[in-house]
N, C-alpha and C positions, 0 to 999 in steps of 0.2 A: 269737202263740204267747209265752207268758212263759215263763222262765227256768226258773220252776219246776215246769214239766212235765220238766225234763233233771235237774234235780240236788236229791237228799234233804240237809237238812244237818242233821247229829246234834248238834252245838256247833257254836261260830266256828271252832274250829280241828278239828273232829272229820273225821272221816274220810267224804269224799261215795260216794256209790253213783253208778257210773257206767256203768252199764246203757245199752247203745245202746239208744235210743227208735227213733230212726230211724237205720240205719248207712247207710255209703254217704258218697259226695262228691258236692259241687256239679259239674256237668259244664261250667258256662260260668262266664267271669268275669261279673261284676255292673255292671262300669262299661264304656261303650263305648269308649271308648280311654284308654290310658296314655303316658305320655313311654316312647320307645323307649329299651331297655338302654342304647344307644351312647351316651345323654346322659350316663349316670353313669360310663361308661367315660372320656367325654372332661374332665369334672367331676374324677373323683375319680383320685387314683396309687395305687400300690402301701404299704400300711400307712401310710393317711393319718392327719390329725389325727382325733381321737376325735371332737370337736364338730363338724364341719366340712361344713356343708348339703351334700348332691348330691340329683339328682333320685329319685323313686321310678320304680321299672320293672314292669313283668309279669313273673313268675318264668316260670309256666306256669299257664295256668288260673284259676282263681281264690287264686292264692296270690302276692304281692306283696312287694318290696321296699320298704320303708318306713325303714330305718334312714339314719344318716347315712354319709360316706364312709368312715369308719374303724371305726365299729360297729354291725353288723347287726340290723334289726328284722324281721320277718317277720308281715305280715295275710294273714289266710285269710279269705275271704269267704262267707258264706251270707246265704239269705234270711231266715233268724231271729235273724239277727245273726253278728259275727266276731269272731274272734281273732285276739290279736295275742301273738306272743312275744317278751319281751324289751324294757326302755325305755329304754336307753342309759344315760348320764349325765343328772344332772339338767339341764344343758344341752341334751344332745340330744332330750330329751322333747320341745322346743319343733318342733326339725325335723322329731320322729316325724310331730306332730300334723299340721304345717305339711302333710307329704307325704301324708297321709291323705284330709286335705281336698282336695289338687290333683286325686288320682284319685277324687274327685266324692264320696268317702263321707262319712257322717257320724259323728265321735266316738263320738255316742252312739250309735250302733250298734254300738259293739265292745262287747262282751258279757262278755269274757272276758279275761284276761291272764294271761300263763304266763312262767315263768323257763326260762333252761337254766343258769346258775351265779350267785351270790351273793354275786358282786364289784361293784361299785360303776360301772363302766364300763358295766354290763351291766343294773344293775336299779335303780341310783340315779334314773332316771326314770319309774319305775313307780308312785311315791306321785301324781305331779302328773298322771300319763295315768290313774292312776283317780279323781283330779277331776273331771277333763274330762269322761270319759265315763261313769262311773258303775258301770264294771265289777267283776264281782269278779274278784279275783286268789285262784289257785289257786299251790301251791307244795308241794316235796317237805316231809316232816317233817322234817327237819334243815334245811333251808333257810329253811321258816317263821319261826321265832325270829331270824334274822339279817334279812329283809327288814321283819318287824313292828318290830325295834329299831333298824334301822339297823348292826348293829356284830359285825364280821366273827367267825365262831365262831371259839372258842379251840383248837379241833381241827385246824384250816384249814392248811394249809403255810403261806400267808400271813401269820398271825394277826400282828398289830401292824405291817404295812404300810400300811395304808389309814386315812385318816381315815372316822370315822363318816357315814352318807346319809342321808336325807330315808326316816323311815321309813313304810310302806305298812300299808293296812289288810288283813291276811292272810285271808280269806273261808272258804277250805276247803283239805283236804290230797290231792294227788296221790298215788296209790298207783303205784309202778312196773309196769307192766304192765297196769294196767286202763286201758281204753279214756276218754279226754274225750270226751264229745261236747255236742254243740252243735247241736241240728238234725239237719241231715243231715252234720255236718261230725264227724269223729271222728277223735283225734289218740292214739299210744299212747306213753306215756311211757316213757322206757330209763333204766334207773339207770345213771351213767357218772360214778360219782364217781372225784378223782385231782387235778383242779385245785383243785376245792372238795368236802368231804363230802358237799353237798345238791345236787350238778350232776344236770342233767338233758338227754337228750336227746331228739329226736322225730320220730315218723315218722306220714307223713302221704299219703293219692290224693288230687291233685287232677287233673279232666280235661279237655279242648280238645278241640273239633271230634269227639266219641265216641273220642277215644284218652286213655287214663289212665296216669299216670307217677307213681311214688314219689316222694315227697322224702324227705330226712332232714334234720333240723337238729341235727347234731354236737356237740356241747359242746366248748368249747375243748382241753381234755385235757393241756395243755403242763404238763412238770413244773416248775413255778417257783414258787419257794420264799422265805423271810427264810432269810440267812447261818445261821442255825443248826439251820435245820428239815433231819433226815436223812430220806428215804423209805424206807431201809433198815432204820431203826430203827423203823420203824412197820409190822409184818409185814402186821397184819390188813388195815390199809388199803391198801397195795402188793396183798394179794391181790384187794381189792377194785376198785382202780382195775385191773389186769388184766383180771380179769373183765368188767368194762365195757368194754374195747377188744375183747374176744372177742365180747361180745354186737354191739356195733356193725359190726364185720365180717363176721358173720353175719346183718345183716337185710338185706332186699331194699331198694334203694337204687339208683334212676336220677338223681336230682339231688340233690348236696349242696351243701347248705349249712353255716356257722359263724358263732357269733359273732362273729368275727373275718372279714372278708370274706377276706384278705390270707391267712390261714392254710388258706385252700383255693383261691387262687389265680383267685378271683370273676374280678376283670377279666380276665385271660388266658383263661381259660377262656370269658368272653363275646365275645371277638372270636375265638372259632374257628369253626370251619364246624360244627361239633355244637354249641354254645353250653354252657348248663350241663350236657346231657344226659351222663352216663357210667355207666354200671352198676357198674365198678368203682371209683367214687369212695368208698365207704366204706371200703372193703380196704385201698387203697391210703393211706388218712387215718388208717386204725388201726395199717397196719403205722409209718408214718412215726413216730406217735406212742411205738409200743414203742421204736424206735430212739433216738429221745430218752432216752426214761425208762433205757433200758440203758444211755445213755453215761452220767446224770446219775448212777446207780446204781457204775456205774465210778469216777465222779469221784470219788462220797463216799468209795468205799474207798479212793482213793488218800489222800484227804485225813486220814481217821481214821488210816493206816499213818504221814503225816508227824508227825500230833500224837504219837502214840507213841513217837516216835525219842528 
């Protein structure tokens, strides 16, 4: 089955039709075995180095962690091809490629590349992974120019803080709320701006032994910025930021994943009796970010008051 059966391209950066041809999820992983999650726990530490190599592991069903110790990348496998979310740094791309091969999958079977937020530590490796796999890269309308140029959007709270990264070929646009499908794989993109203007979170279902769970790859969403940026001075952006957090909290979410593993305590959770499963994960994550955002807004008010004296 070819990719053309699932996607209709109106133009190189045109809107894609994401109507599900075959809705549902793959009911079993397509590799006989994967390194246990304990290998990743033993190799990696909390808030580890971004480019440090760590072993891959099976998250649940056909979903796998293939990122580095410090930066996540998620592989979702299917009979008609695989989907990879995020590509880490330029150096981290090699780790991701090696991890995919370790699991027994071919890079050429990766048909779609997706993004969380458009900063170099999560997307700089996409260009190399695209070259290795030949996969189509899909991006949000705001993130697309960043990925195709390697230059951060001027409206990004962190504009001016990052060097340019390798540009990738963007093959189509993602519309928030419209499913991205590949064969029986189906992922829902959720617009969650805040950390960056074009950030996306992703929700999908993976099944194992006839039991299915809903996974959410929630974007970083932390209110980090340059010294001169004030969230309180960008009210429409702040409103969209809060709306995204509300949408995230409302999602069905049994397994929470994040672009920085430690942002959702991945290592600690993997060592618990319930593993990564927590039906309240997205709610708690959203609440924690809201508290950080409110703290940031309070700090901005204090700084503005001092500057007026």
